[in-house]
C-alpha positions as CSV (number, residue, x, y, z in Angstrom):
1,X,158.5,-39.2,-166.7
2,X,160.8,-36.8,-164.9
3,X,158.6,-37.0,-161.6
4,X,158.5,-40.7,-161.7
5,X,162.2,-41.2,-162.3
6,X,163.1,-38.6,-159.7
7,X,160.7,-40.1,-157.1
8,X,162.2,-43.6,-157.6
9,X,165.9,-42.4,-157.4
10,X,165.1,-40.6,-154.2
11,X,163.1,-43.6,-152.7
12,X,166.2,-45.7,-152.9
13,X,168.7,-42.9,-152.1
14,X,167.2,-39.9,-150.4
15,X,170.4,-37.8,-150.3
16,X,171.1,-38.1,-154.1
17,X,172.0,-34.7,-155.7
18,X,169.6,-34.4,-158.7
19,X,169.7,-31.6,-161.3
20,X,166.8,-31.3,-163.7
21,X,166.7,-29.2,-166.9
22,X,163.2,-28.5,-168.3
23,X,161.2,-26.2,-170.4
24,X,159.3,-23.5,-168.3
25,X,155.9,-24.9,-168.9
26,X,157.0,-28.3,-167.5
27,X,158.5,-27.0,-164.2
28,X,155.0,-26.9,-162.4
29,X,154.3,-30.4,-163.5
30,X,157.7,-31.8,-162.4
31,X,157.5,-30.0,-159.0
32,X,160.6,-29.2,-156.8
33,X,160.3,-32.1,-154.2
34,X,163.7,-33.6,-153.7
35,X,165.5,-31.9,-156.6
36,X,168.6,-30.1,-155.6
37,X,168.8,-27.8,-158.7
38,X,166.1,-27.2,-161.3
39,X,167.4,-25.2,-164.4
40,X,165.4,-23.9,-167.3
41,X,166.1,-24.8,-170.9
42,X,166.2,-21.9,-173.4
43,X,164.2,-22.5,-176.6
44,X,167.6,-22.5,-178.7
45,X,168.8,-25.4,-176.4
46,X,166.0,-27.7,-177.6
47,X,164.2,-26.3,-180.8
48,X,165.2,-26.1,-184.4
49,X,164.9,-22.8,-186.4
50,X,161.1,-22.3,-186.7
51,X,160.3,-23.6,-183.2
52,X,160.1,-27.4,-184.0
53,X,161.2,-29.8,-181.3
54,X,164.7,-31.4,-181.7
55,X,165.7,-33.2,-178.4
56,X,169.2,-33.9,-180.1
57,X,169.9,-30.2,-179.7
58,X,169.6,-30.7,-175.9
59,X,171.3,-34.2,-175.9
60,X,174.3,-33.0,-177.8
61,X,175.3,-30.6,-175.0
62,X,174.7,-32.7,-171.9
63,X,178.4,-32.1,-170.8
64,X,178.1,-28.3,-171.3
65,X,174.6,-28.2,-169.2
66,X,176.3,-30.3,-166.6
67,X,179.3,-27.9,-166.5
68,X,176.9,-24.9,-166.4
69,X,175.2,-26.5,-163.4
70,X,178.6,-26.5,-161.6
71,X,179.1,-30.4,-161.6
72,X,182.3,-31.9,-161.9
73,X,181.1,-35.4,-162.6
74,X,177.7,-36.5,-163.2
75,X,175.5,-39.2,-164.7
76,X,173.0,-38.1,-167.1
77,X,169.6,-40.2,-167.4
78,X,166.9,-40.0,-170.0
79,X,163.6,-39.5,-168.0
80,X,161.8,-42.6,-169.6
81,X,163.1,-44.9,-167.0
82,X,162.4,-45.8,-163.3
83,X,165.1,-46.8,-160.6
84,X,164.8,-50.3,-159.3
85,X,167.5,-49.9,-156.6
86,X,170.1,-47.4,-155.3
87,X,172.2,-46.1,-158.0
88,X,174.9,-44.7,-155.8
89,X,177.0,-48.0,-156.3
90,X,176.8,-47.3,-160.0
91,X,178.1,-43.7,-159.5
92,X,181.0,-44.9,-157.3
93,X,181.9,-47.6,-159.8
94,X,181.9,-44.8,-162.7
95,X,184.3,-42.6,-160.9
96,X,187.4,-42.1,-163.1
97,X,185.8,-43.3,-166.3
98,X,185.9,-39.7,-167.8
99,X,183.4,-40.5,-170.4
100,X,181.0,-43.5,-170.4
101,X,177.7,-44.8,-171.9
102,X,175.9,-47.9,-173.0
103,X,178.2,-49.6,-175.6
104,X,176.1,-52.2,-177.5
105,X,178.8,-53.4,-179.8
106,X,182.1,-52.5,-181.4
107,X,184.1,-53.4,-184.3
108,X,186.1,-52.2,-187.4
109,X,184.9,-51.0,-190.7
110,X,183.7,-53.9,-192.6
111,X,182.7,-56.0,-189.6
112,X,179.1,-56.4,-188.7
113,X,178.3,-54.1,-185.7
114,X,175.1,-54.5,-183.9
115,X,172.9,-51.5,-183.4
116,X,175.0,-49.5,-185.8
117,X,171.6,-48.6,-187.3
118,X,171.5,-44.9,-188.2
119,X,173.6,-44.8,-191.3
120,X,175.7,-47.0,-193.3
121,X,179.4,-47.6,-192.2
122,X,180.7,-45.9,-195.2
123,X,178.7,-42.7,-194.4
124,X,179.7,-42.8,-190.9
125,X,183.4,-43.1,-191.6
126,X,183.2,-40.4,-194.2
127,X,181.1,-37.9,-192.4
128,X,183.0,-38.1,-189.1
129,X,186.5,-38.4,-190.6
130,X,187.0,-41.7,-188.7
131,X,190.4,-43.3,-189.6
132,X,189.8,-46.5,-191.6
133,X,191.5,-48.7,-189.0
134,X,189.6,-47.2,-186.0
135,X,187.4,-49.3,-183.7
136,X,183.9,-47.9,-183.6
137,X,181.3,-48.5,-180.8
138,X,177.6,-48.5,-181.3
139,X,176.1,-46.6,-178.3
140,X,172.6,-46.4,-176.7
141,X,172.4,-43.0,-175.0
142,X,169.8,-43.5,-172.5
143,X,172.7,-42.7,-169.9
144,X,175.8,-40.9,-170.3
145,X,178.6,-40.2,-167.8
146,X,181.1,-37.3,-167.9
147,X,184.0,-36.0,-165.7
148,X,185.0,-32.6,-166.2
149,X,188.4,-32.5,-168.1
150,X,190.2,-32.7,-171.4
151,X,188.6,-35.7,-172.7
152,X,185.0,-34.6,-172.0
153,X,186.0,-31.1,-173.4
154,X,187.0,-32.6,-176.7
155,X,183.9,-34.7,-176.9
156,X,181.7,-31.7,-176.5
157,X,183.8,-29.5,-178.9
158,X,183.6,-32.2,-181.6
159,X,179.9,-32.9,-180.9
160,X,179.4,-29.1,-181.4
161,X,181.3,-29.1,-184.8
162,X,179.2,-32.0,-186.1
163,X,176.0,-30.5,-184.9
164,X,176.8,-27.4,-186.8
165,X,178.1,-29.2,-189.9
166,X,174.9,-31.3,-189.7
167,X,174.7,-35.1,-190.8
168,X,173.1,-35.2,-194.2
169,X,169.6,-36.3,-193.7
170,X,169.5,-38.4,-197.0
171,X,172.2,-40.6,-195.5
172,X,170.1,-41.7,-192.6
173,X,168.9,-45.2,-192.8
174,X,166.3,-44.9,-190.1
175,X,164.3,-42.0,-188.9
176,X,164.0,-40.8,-185.4
177,X,161.1,-38.8,-184.2
178,X,160.0,-36.1,-186.8
179,X,161.2,-32.9,-188.6
180,X,164.2,-34.7,-189.9
181,X,165.9,-34.8,-186.6
182,X,169.5,-36.4,-186.6
183,X,169.6,-39.1,-183.8
184,X,172.0,-38.0,-181.0
185,X,173.3,-41.7,-181.0
186,X,174.6,-41.1,-184.3
187,X,176.5,-38.1,-183.4
188,X,178.0,-39.5,-180.2
189,X,179.0,-42.7,-182.1
190,X,180.8,-40.9,-184.9
191,X,182.4,-38.5,-182.4
192,X,183.7,-41.3,-180.2
193,X,185.1,-43.1,-183.2
194,X,186.8,-40.1,-184.5
195,X,188.5,-39.5,-181.2
196,X,189.3,-43.1,-180.5
197,X,187.2,-43.3,-177.5
198,X,185.8,-46.6,-176.2
199,X,183.2,-45.3,-173.6
200,X,182.5,-48.5,-171.9
201,X,181.5,-48.3,-168.2
202,X,182.9,-50.5,-165.4
203,X,182.0,-54.1,-164.8
204,X,179.4,-54.3,-161.9
205,X,177.2,-56.8,-160.3
206,X,174.2,-55.1,-161.9
207,X,173.8,-53.8,-165.5
208,X,172.8,-50.1,-165.9
209,X,169.5,-50.3,-167.7
210,X,167.1,-53.0,-168.9
211,X,165.8,-52.4,-172.4
212,X,162.7,-54.6,-172.7
213,X,162.3,-55.4,-176.4
214,X,161.0,-58.6,-177.6
215,X,164.4,-60.2,-178.1
216,X,165.5,-59.3,-174.5
217,X,164.1,-62.3,-172.6
218,X,164.4,-62.2,-168.8
219,X,162.4,-62.8,-165.7
220,X,160.8,-60.0,-163.8
221,X,162.9,-60.9,-160.8
222,X,166.0,-61.2,-162.9
223,X,165.4,-57.6,-163.9
224,X,164.8,-56.4,-160.4
225,X,168.0,-58.1,-159.2
226,X,170.1,-57.4,-162.1
227,X,169.6,-53.8,-163.2
228,X,169.7,-50.4,-161.8
229,X,166.9,-48.9,-164.0
230,X,164.0,-50.2,-166.1
231,X,163.7,-48.1,-169.3
232,X,160.6,-47.5,-171.5
233,X,162.9,-46.8,-174.3
234,X,162.2,-46.0,-178.0
235,X,158.8,-45.6,-179.6
236,X,155.5,-47.0,-178.4
237,X,156.1,-50.5,-179.6
238,X,159.7,-51.2,-178.7
239,X,159.2,-51.9,-174.8
240,X,156.9,-54.8,-174.8
241,X,153.9,-55.1,-172.5
242,X,155.3,-57.2,-169.7
243,X,158.0,-54.6,-168.9
244,X,155.6,-51.8,-169.2
245,X,153.6,-53.8,-166.4
246,X,156.8,-53.9,-164.3
247,X,157.3,-50.1,-164.5
248,X,153.7,-49.7,-163.6
249,X,154.3,-52.0,-160.5
250,X,157.0,-49.7,-159.4
251,X,154.9,-46.7,-159.7
252,X,152.1,-48.3,-157.7
253,X,154.8,-49.1,-154.9
254,X,155.7,-45.3,-154.9
255,X,152.3,-43.9,-155.3
256,X,152.9,-42.5,-158.7
257,X,149.9,-41.7,-160.9
258,X,151.2,-41.5,-164.6
259,X,151.8,-44.9,-165.8
260,X,153.6,-46.6,-168.9
261,X,150.8,-46.7,-171.3
262,X,150.3,-42.8,-171.1
263,X,154.0,-42.1,-171.2
264,X,154.5,-44.3,-174.4
265,X,151.9,-42.6,-176.1
266,X,153.6,-39.2,-175.9
267,X,157.1,-40.0,-176.9
268,X,159.0,-38.1,-179.5
269,X,160.2,-41.3,-181.1
270,X,156.8,-42.3,-182.1
271,X,157.2,-39.3,-184.9
């Protein structure tokens, strides 16, 4: 997945600065071609006690990892995606945003907020100590943008606190992956609400990422013309076949061997 994403990003923007974090055994698979900076994740940065995988541990410190890599502003991407065009206009548009991600919906307590799926509103407000009158955003964290500064520092500090505090697993309304892993989207949703941050990105001619679930009806050309990335998000059944085929078509154009079906079978979200 990482090699496919890196290759597609560089195909459209050869001078893009890409930093990759990976576990040691994956580095030979990913390779170094075109990657400006490759860094190794320590076991404590992605594993629970006992050695079980917990992607939330890594995703909950994206800003810190970026700072450690010497970046002053950066766009984090989940690797289960492929670039459809040059992402540099997106990076340019994000400049000055401080913190941004995919906001699905927003609202106040008691209102129906689409994609606020990981816990009840009562549990969310109580566990993250969110003021009752605060607007809360449901977020999809396939991408996150950070600029080094007080806002992102505060986000990281509060994410750290709530990772240490740990959201009670019995209050989850949906499971994610396995081993009782707490979804990073829940952590970021709660922290953004607690801090009063609405992390919407800028308005652009293209949308950031296309999520091809069964309700997201579009044409192949509409996706190619209207989005920066195509995502194979979620578990093995969320991204429907037609969009997996579009992913494979981009792989074929770039001479990439590993295709959507193999990728979808090996995702943590499958449990």
